[in-house]
N, C-alpha and C positions, 0 to 999 in steps of 0.2 A: 704401699702398693707392691704386690709380689710379681707383676708382670714385667719382663725385661723389654726395654726399648732398644732396638738394634743401634740407633744412632748414639745411644749412650755408652755403647761398648767400644773400648779403644780398638783401633784398626789392626787387623792381624791377630787379634785374641779371639780364640775359640772356646766358648762357655759350654760345657757338656753336663748332661743329667748325672747326678750322683749315683743313680741306680743302674741305669743302662747305657750310659755315655753317648746318648743320642744328643743332637743339638738342643740346647736349653732354651726354655721360653720363659721360665719363672725362677724366682730367687726367694730364699727364705727371708721374710722381713725382720726376723729377730737377729740373725748374725750377719746377713748380707753378704756371706762368702761361700754359700752353698746353693747349687743351681739344679733345676729339674726341668724335664721335658713336658711335664704337664702335672695337673692336680693329683692324678692316681699315684705317680711315684713320689711326689712331695709327701702326700699323707701316709704311704707305705714307710717311707724313711722315718718320718716323724714318729709313728706309732712303734717302730722297731727300735731306733737308737738315737735319732737326731735330737729328740727333746731332751735326752739325757746328757748329750755332748755339745749341744747347740753353741753355748758361749765359749766352751773350751776350744773350738775350732778358729776362733776370730784371730788370736796370736799366731796360729800355725798357718793362716791363709792370707795374712796381710804383710806388707813389706816390713822387713826389719827396721828399727829406729836407727837413726845416726848415733855412733858411739865415739867418745872422745879418745878412746885408746884401744889398742890390740886387746889388751886384757879384758876390758869391758865387752868387746865383741865376742871373744872366745867364751866369756861367761854367758851371754845371751845365746850363743849357739848351744852350749851345754843344756841350758834351760829349756831351749826348744826341743832338744832331742829327748830330753827326760819327760816333756809332755807328751811326746810322739809314742815314746814306749809305754808311758802309762795307758794311753788310749789304745795301744795295740792288745794289751792284756784285758783292759776293761771291755772293749768291743768283743773280743774273743769269748770271754766269760759269759756275756749277755747272749751272744749267739748260741753258745753251748747250752745255756739254760733253756732257751727257747726249743732247741732241738729236743732235749730231754723231756720237756712238757709237750711235745707233739706239735708245737707251733712253727712248723718249717718254714712258711711264708715269711713270718717275722724274722726268722734267723737269718735271712739271705742278706738284707741291708747291712745288718751288724757284722756279719762275716765279711762283706765287701769292704767295709771300713777298715777292719782289722787287716785285711790283705793289702790294701792300698798304703796304709801306714807302715806296714812291713816293707813294702816296695821302696818306700821313701827312706826308710832308716837302713836296711840291709842290702838294697839293690835288687835287680830284677831276677838274678838266678840264684840267690841265697836260699839255703836249706830252711831258713827260718819262714820263708813262704809256705812251706808244706802244711803246717797245722791249719792255715786258713784255707787252703785248697781243699783239704780234707772236710772241714766244716761245710764248704760250699757243696761238696760231693754229697755229704750226708743229708744236707737240706734238700738238695735236689732228688735224692732218693726217696725222701719222705714226701715229695710232691709228685713222685711217679715219673719224674723226668730221667730216665735212665741213660739216654745219650748224653745229655748234659753232665750227669754224674761221672759218666766214663771220661769225658773230656777233662774235667778237673782232676780226676784220678790219674789220667795220663800225664798231666802236667806235674802232679805231685811225684810220680814214679820217675820221670824224666830228671826232675830237680835232685832227687835222692841218688840217682845213678850217677849225676855229674858230680856230686859232692863227696870228697874224700873223708869229710867228718860229718857222720850222721849218728845222732844218739840212738841208743836201743829204745828209748822211749817213742822217737819219731818212727822208727821201723815198726814199732808195735802199733801206732795209730794207722800207719799206711796199710798194713795187713788187715787190720780190723775193718777198715772201711772196704777194702777189696773183698773181705769176707761178706760183708753187707750187700755189697753190689752182686756178687753170685749167688746170695740167698735171693735177692729181688728177681734174678733171672732163672731161679730155680735150678741152678747148677750147683748142687749140694756137695758133690766131690770136690769141686774148686774152692767152695765156700769153707769147707772143713779143713783144706790145706792151709788156707790164709789164716783161718782163725786159730790153727795150731801154731802157726808162726807168730801170730799176735801174742799168744800166751808165752811162747819161748822168750821172745824179746821183752815183754813185759816183765817176765820172771827175771831175766838177767838185769833189768833196770831197777826193779823195785823188790823182787822176791816172789816166790810162788804163792804165798798167803796174803798178799797185799790187795787193798781194795782196788788199786789201779790194774791189777791182773784179773780181777773178778769179772770184769766185762767180757773179756774173751771166754771164760767158762760159761758165762750167761748166754751168749749168743750161740756157742756150741751146743749148749743144752737145748736151745730152742729149735735147732736143727734136728736133733735127735727126737725131740718131743713131736715135731711135725712128721717125722719118718716112723713114728709109732715105736721107736725104740726106747721105750718107757723107763727100763732099768738104768740105761746110760744117762738118760735126761735127769732121772731122779737123784743119781750120784752126783751130777754137776750141780743140780739146783740145791742140793744139800751143802755142797762145798761152798757155793756163793753165799748162801745164808750163814754158814759158819764164819766165813771171813768177815761179813758185816756185823756178825754178833760180837765176835772178838774186838773189832776196832771200836764199835760204838759202845760196848760194855765197859772198855777201858776208861772212855771218856765219861760215860754215865756214873761210875762208881766215884770218881772224883768230884764231879759236879754235884751229884745228889748229897754228898757229905757237906759239901760247901754251902748248899742251900739250906740245909737244915741246921747249920751252925752258925751262919752269918745272917746278919739282918742288914738289908739295905736302908740306910738311915735317911735316904732321899724319897724312900717309897717308889723307887723306879723298877721296872722290869729287869730282870738279869739279862746279861747278853747271852747270844747263842754260843755255845761250846761244842759245836761237832767237830771243830778242827777242819771243816770242808769250806770251799767257797760256794757261792749260790749254785753254780753249775754243777758241782759235785753232789750237793744236796738234792738237786733235782734228778740226778742220775740214780742216786740211792733210792728215791722215792719210785722212780720208774721201774728199777730192777726189782726191788722188793715188793711192790704192789702186783707186778706180773707174776712173780713167783707165788704171791699169796692166792692169786685167782686159780692157779693151777692146783695149788694145795687144797683149796676149798672144794674143788670139783671131786677131790678123793678123801675129803676130810672123815668120811665114814670108816674108811680103811685105815687111815694114819692120822688121827687128831692131833698127836704130839707135834707132828711136823708143821700143821696149820698153826697150832698155838705158839710154836717156836718162832715162826715169822711174824705173827701179830706181836709178840713181846719185842721182836727187833725193831718193828714199826714204831711201837710205843716209845723205845729208847730214843729213835731217831726224833720223833717229834717233840719229845721231852727236852732233848738237848737243843731243839730249835725254838724252844719256849713257845711251843704251840701247844697249850695245855688241853684244848678241847679236842684236837685230833688225837693227842697221846691217850687222853681218857676214853675216846671212842674205841682205839684198838685194845686197850686193856679190858674194856666191858665185853667186847666181842670174844677175847680170849677167855675171860671167865665164864660167859655164857655157854661157850663150847665146851670148857672143861666140866661143867655142870652137866650139861646135856649128854656128855660121853661118859659121865659118872668117873671121872678120873680121881686120883688120889686126893685126899684132904690136904696133903702137904702142897701139891701142885696148886689147888685152889687157893689155899692161904697165901702162896707166893704171888699169885696174880693179885689177890685182895690187897696185898701190901703195897702194890704199884698204885692201885686206886687210892689207898689212903694217903700216899705221898702226894698225890696230885690235889686231893681234897684239903690237905693240911696247907698246901701252899695257896690254894684259892682262898681259903679262910684267912690266911695271914694277910694276902694282898687286900682283902675287903677291909679288914681293920685298918690298914693303912690309908 
């Protein structure tokens, strides 16, 4: 039974909804430690994150057992803190993935979980709360809730201002989200200012040619593209493409050799080897497919640029062990190369990609 009976709740204890913090009327029947104001929020939380972490919440939200010694108690506390830290990162990654996939409604409960666990571990005013605030702001922007996004961003800014130690990476994320806010408000001058700061801080943290910096270039390119400053947009889209090409090509060269030289004796699929977590893979797909749409709109003028992005997407999906999508992008690249009558060398290079996929598919069938 999921309904909460008031008489069963200890006197003085207030049960709050996991999603909106309103008085709770229902409890999760699986873990019995998570509460909701109604069916709508219970279903929203379950579909977003709760199904994935339901049983993990039980030891975090129940009383600690009795320990025979101080050493055992300290060990128990350390385990509890490790579980919380794991859930901070897990919920954060899940929320990020939803945002890059355009599932902003689903991202909210996962981001809220990450925020609450951060508050529990680091305190109410720690700079560690900032990434979660920024996720909630980005999800709010995606849902068209600009006022709510501004509130989350204000909390993030205030937390950063109060902190004496704030990393370049956190400053980068803050400015990127402020840039997205001003893009949504069509204040492109302010948006460019913040995205330029995003690129600066990301470059300080990771380098100018790093995939973590490429997001700033990408959003700045989107502004110039919207303002019809196509030369500037083209330059930045090319830079983003080159950054991802270099990163993925390094992994692709290593993995393609390993796959052709080694046999999986158990007949299992190879593990993905992008070097990215699920959220970063979703970000790569979002950025590269967005650039591809723009390139395809001008493919008659610059087919090589379109083929370049198609080959990058091939590498990405190949490394993700998604052979059907990898094959699709390689086929599209080959068809465009033939249509535009590009060099035989270019066509043969793309054909080699298709041959690699076909060889692996044939190998998996024999197993």
